[in-house]
C-alpha positions as CSV (number, residue, x, y, z in Angstrom):
1,X,110.2,-2.5,210.1
2,X,107.8,-0.2,208.2
3,X,107.9,-2.4,205.1
4,X,107.0,-5.5,207.2
5,X,104.1,-3.5,208.8
6,X,102.9,-2.6,205.3
7,X,103.2,-6.2,204.1
8,X,101.3,-7.5,207.1
9,X,98.7,-4.8,206.8
10,X,98.2,-5.2,203.0
11,X,98.2,-9.0,203.1
12,X,95.8,-9.4,206.0
13,X,93.5,-6.7,204.7
14,X,93.3,-8.3,201.3
15,X,92.8,-11.8,202.8
16,X,90.1,-10.6,205.1
17,X,88.1,-8.2,202.9
18,X,86.7,-10.7,200.4
19,X,83.6,-12.5,201.6
20,X,84.4,-12.3,205.3
21,X,81.4,-12.9,207.6
22,X,82.8,-10.6,210.3
23,X,82.2,-7.7,207.9
24,X,78.5,-8.6,208.0
25,X,78.5,-9.2,211.7
26,X,80.1,-5.9,212.4
27,X,77.6,-4.2,210.1
28,X,74.7,-5.9,211.8
29,X,76.0,-4.9,215.3
30,X,76.4,-1.3,214.1
31,X,72.8,-1.3,213.0
32,X,71.7,-2.3,216.5
33,X,74.2,-0.4,218.7
34,X,76.1,2.9,218.6
35,X,79.3,2.8,216.6
36,X,81.7,3.8,219.3
37,X,81.1,0.8,221.6
38,X,81.0,-1.6,218.7
39,X,84.4,-0.3,217.6
40,X,85.8,-0.5,221.1
41,X,84.8,-4.2,221.4
42,X,85.9,-4.9,217.9
43,X,89.4,-3.4,218.4
44,X,90.0,-5.4,221.6
45,X,88.8,-8.6,220.0
46,X,91.1,-8.1,216.9
47,X,94.0,-7.4,219.1
48,X,93.5,-10.6,221.0
49,X,92.8,-12.7,217.9
50,X,95.9,-11.5,216.1
51,X,97.9,-11.8,219.3
52,X,97.1,-15.4,219.4
53,X,97.8,-15.8,215.7
54,X,101.2,-14.3,216.1
55,X,102.1,-16.1,219.3
56,X,100.8,-19.5,218.3
57,X,101.8,-19.3,214.7
58,X,101.0,-22.2,212.4
59,X,99.4,-24.3,215.2
60,X,96.2,-22.2,214.9
61,X,95.6,-23.5,211.4
62,X,95.5,-27.1,212.8
63,X,92.6,-26.5,215.1
64,X,90.0,-29.3,214.8
65,X,87.3,-28.1,212.4
66,X,84.6,-29.4,214.7
67,X,85.9,-27.2,217.6
68,X,86.1,-24.2,215.3
69,X,82.6,-24.8,214.0
70,X,81.2,-25.3,217.5
71,X,82.8,-22.1,218.9
72,X,81.8,-20.1,215.9
73,X,78.2,-21.3,216.0
74,X,77.9,-20.7,219.7
75,X,79.2,-17.2,219.3
76,X,76.7,-16.3,216.6
77,X,73.8,-17.8,218.6
78,X,74.9,-15.9,221.7
79,X,74.9,-12.6,219.8
80,X,71.6,-13.4,218.1
81,X,70.1,-14.2,221.6
82,X,71.5,-10.9,223.0
83,X,70.1,-8.9,220.1
84,X,66.7,-10.7,220.4
85,X,66.5,-9.8,224.1
86,X,67.3,-6.1,223.6
87,X,64.5,-4.0,224.9
88,X,63.7,-1.1,222.5
89,X,61.6,0.8,225.1
90,X,64.4,1.5,227.5
91,X,65.1,5.1,228.4
92,X,68.3,7.0,227.7
93,X,69.1,6.9,231.4
94,X,70.5,3.4,230.9
95,X,72.9,4.6,228.1
96,X,76.2,3.7,229.9
97,X,75.2,0.1,230.6
98,X,73.9,-0.3,227.0
99,X,77.2,1.0,225.6
100,X,79.2,-1.4,227.8
101,X,76.9,-4.2,226.7
102,X,77.3,-3.3,223.1
103,X,81.1,-3.3,223.5
104,X,81.0,-6.7,225.2
105,X,78.6,-8.2,222.6
106,X,80.9,-6.9,219.8
107,X,84.0,-8.2,221.5
108,X,82.5,-11.6,222.1
109,X,81.0,-11.9,218.6
110,X,84.3,-11.2,217.0
111,X,86.7,-12.9,219.5
112,X,84.8,-16.2,219.5
113,X,84.1,-16.5,215.8
114,X,86.0,-17.5,212.8
115,X,89.2,-18.8,214.4
116,X,91.8,-20.1,211.9
117,X,90.3,-17.9,209.2
118,X,92.4,-16.6,206.3
119,X,93.4,-13.4,208.1
120,X,94.6,-15.2,211.2
121,X,96.5,-17.8,209.2
122,X,98.1,-15.1,207.1
123,X,99.3,-13.2,210.3
124,X,100.5,-16.5,211.8
125,X,102.5,-17.3,208.6
126,X,104.0,-13.9,208.4
127,X,105.0,-14.0,212.1
128,X,106.5,-17.5,211.6
129,X,108.5,-16.2,208.6
130,X,109.8,-12.9,209.8
131,X,111.7,-12.1,213.0
132,X,109.4,-9.3,214.2
133,X,106.1,-10.7,215.5
134,X,105.1,-7.4,217.1
135,X,105.3,-5.6,213.7
136,X,103.2,-8.3,212.1
137,X,100.7,-8.1,215.0
138,X,100.5,-4.4,214.6
139,X,100.0,-4.5,210.8
140,X,97.4,-7.3,211.2
141,X,95.4,-5.5,213.9
142,X,95.5,-2.3,211.8
143,X,94.2,-4.2,208.8
144,X,91.4,-5.8,210.9
145,X,90.4,-2.5,212.5
146,X,90.3,-0.8,209.0
147,X,88.0,-3.6,207.8
148,X,85.9,-3.3,210.9
149,X,85.7,0.5,210.7
150,X,84.4,0.3,207.2
151,X,81.8,-2.3,208.2
152,X,80.8,-0.3,211.3
153,X,80.5,2.9,209.3
154,X,78.3,1.2,206.8
155,X,76.2,-0.3,209.6
156,X,75.8,3.1,211.3
157,X,74.6,4.6,208.0
158,X,72.1,1.7,207.6
159,X,71.0,2.2,211.2
160,X,70.1,5.8,210.6
161,X,68.2,4.9,207.4
162,X,66.4,2.1,209.2
163,X,65.4,4.2,212.2
164,X,63.5,6.5,209.9
165,X,61.7,3.8,207.9
166,X,61.5,0.5,209.8
167,X,60.0,-0.5,213.1
168,X,62.5,-1.6,215.8
169,X,60.8,-5.0,216.1
170,X,61.4,-5.7,212.4
171,X,65.0,-4.6,212.7
172,X,65.5,-7.0,215.7
173,X,63.9,-9.9,213.9
174,X,66.0,-9.2,210.8
175,X,69.2,-8.9,212.8
176,X,68.6,-12.2,214.6
177,X,67.9,-14.0,211.3
178,X,71.0,-12.6,209.7
179,X,73.2,-13.5,212.7
180,X,71.8,-17.1,212.8
181,X,72.3,-17.5,209.0
182,X,75.9,-16.3,209.4
183,X,76.5,-18.7,212.2
184,X,75.3,-21.6,210.2
185,X,77.4,-20.6,207.2
186,X,80.5,-20.1,209.4
187,X,79.9,-23.6,210.9
188,X,79.5,-25.2,207.5
189,X,82.6,-23.5,206.2
190,X,84.6,-24.7,209.2
191,X,83.3,-28.2,208.9
192,X,84.0,-28.4,205.2
193,X,87.5,-27.3,205.8
194,X,87.4,-24.4,203.3
195,X,89.4,-21.4,204.4
């Protein structure tokens, strides 16, 4: 059981860490919101995505590319719109609602983007091959959370650096542009069928 966990963790982590757009998405979100709510939303989304991968197995790799592209693009546009609308003049009294919003935005951005990506297909393949889908799910979620924690930590460090040097308006515009570019790239990747 431990060896299967380690195989799932290592395989999914290696598959996900190279050139993954969710690394950049999580980093961008962490530059805009506090790290804790971003991590909470991210963990829940990874749990759900890997749960679907393990339960559905190979069928997830057969999703129509147009559907994947549409959902992914809509997700990035939604997050870009949410970041664009964020008011930088709000007082700290609204902190709780901002944290729940940050967790929801992170959850949505991650859950609704990049379905049938290499990490999900890897987890689905491992679950179909081995008799312990829960262990595969656990290893895959741990790998995704590790990847996300690295990205969120980087984003938080960038946020601190940016807060000292760049105006909030510039940060907001830059974040929106990055998210829209990532959305277009994810859609193109889904439509071209490269995984």
